C-alpha positions as semicolon CSV with decimal commas, in nm:
position;residue;x (nm);y (nm);z (nm)
1;M;3,054;5,090;-2,942
2;K;3,348;5,186;-2,720
3;A;3,176;5,509;-2,625
4;V;2,860;5,322;-2,522
5;V;3,056;5,087;-2,312
6;S;3,250;5,369;-2,139
7;F;2,910;5,548;-2,068
8;F;2,766;5,227;-1,914
9;L;3,072;5,178;-1,699
10;L;3,049;5,535;-1,579
11;A;2,678;5,515;-1,487
12;V;2,728;5,183;-1,305
13;T;3,031;5,304;-1,115
14;F;2,869;5,627;-1,006
15;C;2,540;5,458;-0,873
16;F;2,743;5,192;-0,698
17;S;2,958;5,468;-0,532
18;L;2,660;5,647;-0,396
19;N;2,601;5,339;-0,174
20;M;2,957;5,216;-0,115
21;Y;3,208;5,501;-0,129
22;A;3,146;5,629;0,217
23;Q;3,183;5,276;0,345
24;D;3,514;5,236;0,176
25;I;3,647;5,555;0,342
26;A;3,507;5,440;0,671
27;G;3,719;5,132;0,624
28;L;4,029;5,351;0,603
29;L;3,920;5,530;0,923
30;D;3,875;5,222;1,124
31;G;4,194;5,030;1,114
32;N;4,151;4,852;1,451
33;S;3,912;4,639;1,652
34;E;3,889;4,877;1,943
35;N;3,564;5,058;1,983
36;Y;3,728;5,399;1,973
37;K;3,896;5,328;1,648
38;K;3,596;5,172;1,490
39;R;3,328;5,427;1,586
40;S;3,216;5,694;1,352
41;P;3,452;5,989;1,308
42;I;3,152;6,220;1,381
43;Y;3,223;6,153;1,748
44;D;3,590;6,249;1,739
45;Y;3,581;6,611;1,814
46;Y;3,754;6,536;2,153
47;G;3,517;6,744;2,370
48;T;3,562;7,053;2,172
49;T;3,268;7,299;2,218
50;L;3,089;7,285;1,880
51;N;2,899;7,577;1,727
52;N;2,723;7,624;1,406
53;T;3,027;7,722;1,204
54;D;3,355;7,536;1,144
55;T;3,647;7,554;0,906
56;V;3,832;7,262;0,737
57;P;4,211;7,260;0,796
58;D;4,414;7,432;0,534
59;F;4,131;7,654;0,426
60;D;4,338;7,962;0,445
61;I;4,598;7,835;0,191
62;K;4,357;7,679;-0,060
63;E;4,303;7,857;-0,391
64;N;3,932;7,766;-0,457
65;K;3,783;7,850;-0,125
66;L;3,421;7,723;-0,066
67;K;3,144;7,819;0,182
68;I;2,864;7,575;0,230
69;T;2,568;7,704;0,442
70;G;2,207;7,626;0,514
71;T;1,952;7,527;0,764
72;I;1,863;7,197;0,909
73;Y;1,492;7,144;0,959
74;Q;1,270;6,894;1,139
75;S;1,065;6,665;0,929
76;D;0,786;6,940;0,885
77;G;1,035;7,134;0,680
78;I;0,952;7,445;0,894
79;T;1,083;7,396;1,243
80;P;1,469;7,442;1,271
81;A;1,640;7,136;1,415
82;K;1,853;7,224;1,726
83;D;2,162;7,039;1,852
84;V;2,211;6,838;1,539
85;I;2,585;6,752;1,486
86;F;2,687;6,760;1,119
87;F;3,029;6,635;1,007
88;I;3,205;6,650;0,668
89;Y;3,525;6,511;0,533
90;Q;3,677;6,529;0,185
91;P;3,977;6,473;-0,042
92;D;4,224;6,748;-0,123
93;E;4,226;6,933;-0,444
94;N;4,411;6,646;-0,616
95;G;4,156;6,396;-0,512
96;N;4,381;6,240;-0,233
97;Y;4,247;6,167;0,110
98;E;4,527;6,302;0,340
99;M;4,531;6,052;0,631
100;K;4,669;6,120;0,972
101;K;4,678;5,949;1,312
102;D;4,575;6,102;1,642
103;E;4,743;6,043;1,983
104;K;4,561;5,706;2,013
105;R;4,676;5,614;1,659
106;K;4,337;5,627;1,508
107;R;4,351;5,722;1,139
108;Y;4,144;6,001;1,017
109;V;4,085;6,222;0,712
110;H;4,281;6,549;0,772
111;H;4,034;6,776;0,579
112;R;3,730;6,747;0,806
113;A;3,499;6,977;1,012
114;W;3,198;6,955;1,271
115;I;2,918;7,182;1,340
116;K;2,636;7,173;1,604
117;T;2,317;7,365;1,523
118;D;2,170;7,623;1,756
119;A;1,809;7,694;1,794
120;D;1,798;7,845;1,447
121;G;1,915;7,528;1,280
122;R;2,184;7,713;1,077
123;Y;2,516;7,561;0,974
124;T;2,814;7,699;0,784
125;F;3,136;7,512;0,673
126;Y;3,443;7,699;0,529
127;T;3,630;7,460;0,316
128;F;3,765;7,424;-0,045
129;M;3,661;7,254;-0,376
130;P;3,767;6,893;-0,361
131;G;3,942;6,727;-0,653
132;K;3,932;6,369;-0,785
133;Y;4,159;6,121;-0,937
134;D;4,208;6,184;-1,324
135;R;4,199;5,808;-1,390
136;V;3,875;5,750;-1,204
137;K;3,539;5,863;-1,343
138;E;3,363;5,984;-1,035
139;L;3,198;6,317;-0,937
140;K;3,367;6,562;-0,704
141;Q;3,232;6,511;-0,359
142;I;3,235;6,596;0,001
143;H;3,114;6,317;0,245
144;R;2,862;6,384;0,518
145;I;2,752;6,226;0,843
146;I;2,482;6,374;1,067
147;K;2,368;6,293;1,419
148;E;2,022;6,400;1,566
149;P;1,986;6,424;1,945
150;G;1,910;6,071;2,091
151;Q;1,976;5,901;1,753
152;P;2,270;5,717;1,615
153;A;2,492;5,880;1,347
154;K;2,379;5,837;0,986
155;D;2,565;5,864;0,658
156;L;2,408;6,106;0,405
157;N;2,474;6,097;0,035
158;A;2,782;6,312;-0,039
159;F;2,753;6,671;-0,155
160;F;2,807;6,686;-0,530
161;F;2,842;6,987;-0,759
162;N;2,603;7,094;-1,028
163;D;2,889;7,218;-1,264
164;D;3,070;6,874;-1,259
165;P;3,147;6,786;-1,626
166;L;3,058;6,418;-1,564
167;I;2,693;6,495;-1,478
168;P;2,568;6,485;-1,845
169;E;2,716;6,141;-1,881
170;L;2,510;6,000;-1,594
171;T;2,190;5,791;-1,662
172;L;1,866;5,961;-1,543
173;A;1,836;5,720;-1,256
174;C;2,192;5,811;-1,124
175;R;2,135;6,175;-1,177
176;A;1,809;6,161;-0,966
177;K;2,001;6,003;-0,681
178;A;2,279;6,284;-0,702
179;V;2,050;6,592;-0,755
180;P;1,896;6,609;-0,393
181;S;2,247;6,663;-0,253
182;M;2,395;6,870;-0,535
183;L;2,531;7,210;-0,459
184;R;2,472;7,506;-0,688
185;L;2,786;7,732;-0,673
186;E;2,785;8,109;-0,695
187;E;3,072;8,352;-0,654
188;E;3,064;8,590;-0,366
189;G;3,345;8,819;-0,249
190;G;3,604;8,598;-0,432
191;M;3,473;8,278;-0,274
192;L;3,249;8,003;-0,406
193;V;2,925;7,983;-0,205
194;A;2,658;7,716;-0,187
195;T;2,342;7,703;0,011
196;K;2,173;7,379;0,081
197;D;1,906;7,297;0,351
198;I;1,855;6,972;0,512
199;K;1,526;6,817;0,610
200;L;1,524;6,541;0,866
201;K;1,274;6,243;0,815
202;K;1,043;6,133;1,070
203;D;1,189;5,794;1,018
204;S;1,485;5,791;1,265
205;N;1,663;5,552;1,035
206;A;1,713;5,799;0,750
207;N;1,748;6,151;0,646
208;I;1,673;6,334;0,317
209;L;1,771;6,666;0,162
210;Q;1,550;6,922;0,005
């Protein structure tokens, strides 16, 4: 009976986290009523010229290096999407979100990166495998925000990992929510590599993954 209760709590916690976890972290990032401090962190690249490749801080010193790459497509699934800004942020290998403050005292997650697609729609992030708190039953994840030209920024479901040991414990409904953004890892040149394409919806209020 105890095992059944634990399974149910895990399923409920994970499904709830799909919708709420990014909002919880966003609360950490806000911290002030000023517009600058409340806006999405996707806008905080400080005028840096973005290209289709970026590297998360501390990548060079992390043991489990990870490359995430793919193509962002228009809603037809064929045409590459140009000038799309794609932002990720994540916990460290121990599951902690290392928080810092910029010169305007806005809090942000240290391990983050931005790309902007070229005409080919390609993107690449060099990062590392995130961890999770041992006392919390949640999947390892990398959070994502995307912004199409002329559209507001939108949160996407986090990247999850197909080898996460908690996946078999999820209900079918929760697993179905996680699968579209799940990364399949392969080893290549001493680094973990995952390829995941993104297909933008016609509806400007949402995005999906293929």
